[in-house]
C-alpha positions, 0 to 999 in steps of 0.5 A: 508520470503524475500517476507514478509520483502520486501512487509512490507518495500515497502508498509510502505514506499509507504504509507507515505503521501498517501491518505489513510494515510491522510484518517486515520488522518481525521477519527481519528480527526473526530471520536476519536475512535482509535480501531474501526478505526485501526481494520477497516483499518486492515479488509479493507487492508486484503480484498483489498490486498488479492484480489491484491495478488491473481491478482498478483499470477494469472498473473504468470499463463499466462505470461512467465518468460521473459514477466513477468520480463519485465512487473515487471521491467517496473511496478516497475520503473513506481511505482518509478515515481508515488511515487514522486507525492504526494497524496491528500485526495479527498474532502468528502472521509471520510464523506459518510457512517456514518450510518455504524458506525466508524468501517464500515465507516473505512472499506468502506472508506479504501477499496475504497481508496485503489482501484488502489492505489500505495500500492494495485498495489505494492501488485499485482506486489510483488505477481507476483514477489514472489511465495508466495502470503500469505507472500506478502499479510501478509507483505503488510498488516503489512506495511499498519498497520505500516504506518497508526496505528500510525497516528490514535493514534498520529495524526497530531504530526507525520505528522508535524515531519516526512519528507514525501518527503524524505520517498517518495524519498527513496521509489521511489529509492527502486522501481527503483532499484527493477525495474532495477534488474528485467529487468537486472537480468539474466533469469532463 
């Protein structure tokens, strides 16, 4: 359960102000159909983070405990630094694919936007760190939904009141602490 709770919290924090959260806002404003958008986010996240979790679990099969510890520590510290760089939505990211309807457009846009994104990489790292691929993917998916579903339903009102910079800084500190713990913890 630790993997589930940490994945949920870290991904929810990492998603604040992320380009996929901005994408959720754009889709909500454009289509004004929250249910297909939220379901599209869920499907895209399950597939994307499922693949990311599988990669993370696979990494543990060839990396020894010492190498894995250093890789994870360095990755978490890099993620802490990356959290401090604000994301921007690429121009036109929500404009392609309308022929698939609201749900299909959301699935495709979110899946593609998550490729190489902070939350996808965090899922890879967490799946490598914890011996529980299913709980990591379930937690990271819940974290994405906790961060994005309210944006779809409440839109801009949330983004005006939420101190995004503070949330990003908090997430950066958590990633930094996890990185240092991974490197400094005794092997075994």
